[in-house]
Each structure stands twice: as C-alpha cells, then as structure tokens.
C-alpha positions in Angstrom: 1.4 4.0 17.3 -0.9 3.4 14.4 -0.7 6.0 11.6 -3.4 7.0 9.1 -3.0 7.6 5.4 -5.4 7.8 2.4 -5.6 6.6 -1.1 -5.6 8.3 -4.6 -7.5 5.9 -6.7 -6.8 5.8 -10.5 -10.4 4.8 -11.2 -12.4 8.0 -11.0 -9.3 10.2 -11.0 -7.0 10.7 -14.1 -3.3 11.3 -13.7 -3.6 15.0 -14.4 -5.7 15.5 -11.2 -3.0 14.1 -9.0 -1.1 17.3 -8.6 -4.0 19.0 -6.8 -4.7 15.9 -4.8 -1.2 15.6 -3.5 -1.0 19.3 -2.6 -4.3 19.0 -0.8 -3.1 16.0 1.1 0.1 17.9 2.1 -1.8 21.0 3.1 -4.1 19.0 5.3 -1.3 17.4 7.2 -2.0 13.9 6.0 0.9 11.5 6.8 0.8 9.4 3.7 -0.9 9.2 0.3 -1.1 5.9 -1.5 -1.3 5.3 -5.3 -2.0 2.1 -7.2 -0.4 0.7 -10.4 -3.6 -0.9 -11.7 -3.4 -2.0 -15.4 -3.9 0.0 -17.6 -4.4 3.3 -15.8 -1.3 4.8 -14.4 2.3 3.8 -13.5 3.6 3.6 -10.0 7.0 5.1 -9.8 6.4 8.1 -12.3 3.4 9.1 -10.2 5.2 8.7 -6.9 8.2 10.8 -8.1 6.0 13.6 -9.3 4.0 13.7 -6.0 7.2 13.8 -4.0 8.6 16.7 -6.1 5.4 18.6 -5.6 5.4 18.2 -1.8 7.9 18.7 1.0 6.7 16.3 3.8 4.0 13.9 2.5 5.0 10.2 2.3 3.9 8.5 -0.9 2.9 4.8 -0.7 3.0 2.5 -3.8 0.4 -0.1 -3.0 1.2 -2.0 -5.2 3.5 -2.5 -8.2 3.0 -5.9 -9.8 6.1 -8.1 -9.6 5.5 -10.0 -12.8 5.8 -6.8 -14.8 9.3 -5.8 -13.8 12.7 -7.3 -13.4 13.6 -7.0 -9.8 16.7 -5.1 -10.6 14.8 -2.4 -12.4 12.3 -2.2 -9.5 15.3 -1.8 -7.1 16.8 1.0 -9.3 13.4 2.9 -9.3 13.0 2.7 -5.6 16.7 3.5 -4.8 16.6 6.5 -7.1 13.4 7.9 -5.6 14.6 7.2 -2.0 17.9 9.0 -2.6 16.1 12.1 -4.0 13.4 12.1 -1.4 14.8 10.3 1.7 12.3 8.6 4.0 9.3 9.5 2.0 8.6 6.6 -0.4 6.8 3.5 0.9 7.2 0.9 -1.8 4.9 -2.1 -2.2 4.9 -5.0 -4.6 2.4 -7.8 -5.2 1.2 -10.6 -7.4 -0.7 -8.3 -9.8 -4.3 -9.1 -10.9 -4.2 -12.4 -12.8 -6.2 -11.5 -15.9 -4.1 -8.3 -16.4 -0.9 -10.4 -16.1 -2.3 -12.7 -18.7 -3.1 -9.8 -21.0 0.5 -8.6 -21.0 2.1 -12.1 -21.2 3.5 -11.8 -17.6 1.5 -14.4 -15.7 3.6 -16.3 -13.2 2.5 -20.0 -12.9 3.5 -19.9 -9.2 3.0 -16.4 -7.7 4.1 -17.7 -4.3 7.5 -18.8 -5.8 7.8 -15.4 -7.5 7.2 -13.6 -4.2 9.7 -15.8 -2.3 12.4 -15.1 -4.9 11.6 -11.5 -5.7 11.0 -9.8 -2.3 14.2 -11.0 -0.6 16.2 -10.1 -3.7 14.6 -6.6 -3.7 15.4 -6.0 -0.1 19.0 -7.2 -0.5 19.6 -4.9 -3.4 18.1 -1.9 -1.6 20.4 -2.7 1.3 23.4 -2.4 -1.0 24.3 -6.0 -1.1 25.7 -7.9 -4.0 23.0 -10.4 -5.0 23.2 -13.6 -6.9 20.0 -15.6 -7.5 19.3 -18.5 -9.8 15.6 -19.0 -9.3 12.6 -19.9 -11.3 11.6 -16.3 -11.9 14.5 -14.2 -10.5 18.0 -14.5 -12.0 20.7 -12.2 -10.9 24.5 -12.6 -11.2 26.6 -10.5 -8.9 24.2 -7.5 -9.2 24.8 -4.6 -6.9 23.3 -1.1 -7.1 25.8 1.6 -7.6 23.5 4.1 -5.7 21.7 2.2 -3.0 19.7 4.2 -0.5 21.5 5.4 2.6 18.7 3.9 4.6 16.7 1.2 2.6 12.9 1.8 2.8 10.5 -0.7 4.2 9.4 -3.0 1.5 5.7 -3.8 1.6 4.2 -7.0 0.1 0.5 -7.2 -0.7 -1.2 -10.4 0.6 -4.7 -11.9 0.9 -4.9 -15.7 1.1 -3.5 -17.6 4.1 -0.4 -18.9 2.1 0.5 -15.5 0.7 -0.1 -13.9 4.1 2.3 -16.3 5.8 4.9 -15.9 3.1 4.7 -12.1 3.1 5.2 -12.2 6.8 8.3 -14.3 6.2 10.0 -12.3 3.5 8.8 -8.7 3.6 9.4 -5.8 5.9 5.7 -5.0 5.9 2.4 -6.6 4.7 -0.3 -4.7 3.0 -3.9 -5.9 3.4 -6.7 -5.3 0.9 -9.9 -3.6 1.8 -13.3 -5.3 2.3 -12.3 -7.1 5.5 -14.0 -6.9 8.9 -11.8 -6.2 12.0 -12.1 -9.9 13.0 -10.9 -10.9 9.6 -8.0 -8.6 9.7 -7.1 -9.9 13.2 -6.8 -13.4 11.8 -4.7 -12.1 8.9 -2.3 -10.4 11.4 -2.0 -13.6 13.4 -1.1 -15.6 10.2 1.4 -12.9 9.2 3.2 -12.8 12.6 3.1 -16.7 13.0 5.7 -16.7 10.2 8.3 -15.9 12.9 9.1 -12.3 12.1 7.3 -9.1 13.3 6.7 -7.1 10.0 4.8 -3.9 10.0 1.1 -4.4 9.0 -0.8 -1.9 6.9 -4.5 -2.2 6.0 -6.7 -0.5 3.5 -10.1 0.4 4.8 -13.0 2.1 2.9 -14.2 5.1 5.0 -16.8 7.9 4.5 -17.6 11.0 6.4 -20.7 13.1 7.0 -24.3 12.6 5.8 -25.2 9.3 4.1 -21.7 8.1 4.9 -22.8 4.5 5.4 -24.6 4.3 2.1 -21.7 5.9 0.2 -19.2 3.6 1.8 -21.1 0.3 1.3 -21.9 1.3 -2.3 -18.2 1.1 -3.0 -18.5 -2.7 -2.9 -21.4 -2.8 -5.5 -23.2 -6.1 -5.1 -20.7 -7.1 -2.4 -21.2 -8.8 0.9 -24.4 -8.4 2.8 -22.5 -7.3 6.0 -20.8 -4.6 4.0 -21.3 -2.1 6.9 -19.1 -4.2 9.0 -16.3 -3.7 6.5 -16.2 0.1 6.4 -15.6 3.0 8.7 -18.3 5.8 8.6 -19.6 8.8 10.4 -17.9 11.7 12.0 -14.2 12.2 12.3 -14.4 11.0 15.8 -16.4 7.9 14.8 -13.9 7.0 12.1 -11.0 7.5 14.5 -12.7 5.1 16.9 -12.9 2.5 14.1 -9.2 3.0 13.2 -8.4 2.3 16.9 -10.3 -1.1 16.5 -7.9 -2.0 13.7 -5.0 -0.8 15.8 -6.1 -3.0 18.7 -5.7 -6.2 16.6 -2.2 -5.3 15.4 -2.5 -3.0 12.4 0.2 -0.4 12.4 -1.1 1.7 9.5 -4.6 2.3 8.4 -5.0 3.7 4.9 -8.5 5.1 4.1 -10.1 4.6 0.8 -12.5 7.2 -0.3 -15.8 6.1 -2.0 -16.0 7.1 -5.7 -17.0 10.7 -6.2 -15.7 12.0 -2.9 -14.2 15.6 -3.0 -10.6 14.7 -2.3 -9.4 17.9 -0.5 -12.2 17.7 2.1 -11.7 13.9 2.4 -7.9 14.2 2.9 -8.5 16.9 5.5 -10.9 14.6 7.4 -8.4 11.7 7.2 -5.6 13.9 8.5 -7.8 14.9 11.5 -8.4 11.2 12.1 -4.8 10.6 12.2 -4.3 13.4 14.7 -7.0 12.0 16.9 -5.6 8.5 16.8 -2.2 9.8 17.6 -3.6 11.5 20.8 -4.8 8.0 21.9 
C-alpha cells in the first residue's frame, strides 16, 4: 500500500518554525514529515531528533543527508542513536549532495557513484550490528562495530536521479528516493531502472502538490522558469483529485509519495490536506 507524507522545506521556513509544523503534522494524522539537509540552512539529525521528541507517532524522514559531508561511522552512530530513542520513527536518507555545495566545503567526491557503492552498504551493515572492515577509495573502516546498534535497523534510503545512480541505488540501498519535477511516465521508467538492479527496494518519490483555488498556478510556479509541461509534473486540485494523482504514482510502483508544498503555503492546512490524501489512498 502506498503511503503519503509531506515535506518541511528549509527554504521559506527557518528552524524555529519547525516545532509548530511538526506538531501540526502529528495533529493532522500525517504519516511522515520529511526534512532536508541543504547547505547551508539546517542540519538533518538535530532537526529530526527534535521533531521526534516533540511528537509521539509521526515518522521523520531525512531526505537527504549528503554522504560527502560525514564519515559513514558518524552517520551510523547518529541514526542508531535516534532509532534506539524513537524506534521505528526515523527514515534516514543519504545522497551525493549538491556538487557546488560539496565544492564549497572541500568535500567533493571525484566519483560520486564509487562513494555511494562504498558508503551505503557500509552504513547498512553498521546499522545491522555487524563488524565492518572496508578499504575503499572513500570509505575506510577497520573492524568497526556499533556498541549500540538499533534493535531493528531502519530502512536506508538513497537519493538517485540519473540512470547510473538509479541502478546503483537499487542495488545497494533498502529504498530509493526520487526527486520532484518528474511526470508519472518518467517515474515509471526510473522504477524500472531501480528494480532491474536485481533487488526490490522500496521506492519513494517527492511530488509537488497544491490544494484549493489557483492550485495549478501555485504548483507550477514552484519550478520557476522550468519545463513547459510543468502541469504534468504536479498534483493539484481537491483532496480527492490529489489522491487520484497519488494512485497514478502507486500504479507505476511508487511505495511512498511525499508531497512538497509550494512556497508560502500555510503548513497546518497543507499537512491536514496531505493527511486526508493519505487516508483516501489507504482506502483504495
């Protein structure tokens, strides 16, 4: 069954506004709320930990933390600590990071694919409580084992976009996270590439969505001077209409649709609408 979450974007929303947003998402019955670690706006794990402490049921997705910024052992320690404190409620994701930002901080990987191939399996093994030794180009671990691994390791998401990264993420990750701005047909092609890797990972997709009057113009405006067929890359209208759009993504193999609010949306109302979409989708 395809689940529905929503995003808390760090662009129009400063960190101090996250408390009210997380509480609104929980009160609305939203299943998951996703945060980003975009340079240089807000961290991932600090924000996720705070939101989990403020709420009782809400899952918090990290979509994503850039792999080049952190030693994989440190990332594993962060995730394991959060998972042990809030079992089953963190959805950790990692990715290449935006290249110009990685250059700014001196963390650019010459081969992002090699980094993912080394990093994600090491992260998953550490979270599974295994002793890990790796002598790679980017990941070096010598008999590292977490003292406090999670009782149940969380699903590790890897963000992917191009065909090579999609195939690799499908090979090494528990789940693959797709960026927004894609049509249903494009997402269907991405899902095929992911699953051709020989495993059957969970697939999540960000999708821009807007509700109510002028929904189409608000959603398409999110892309700025983006593609001319922007309306085919968003979900708009009533809660029922957006739910129907989510079902189209579900039909091509997406397990989790995460709705992105256009800038300027009132988040409590948006999260309430997204939660209702989730309930409708669950009903079939």
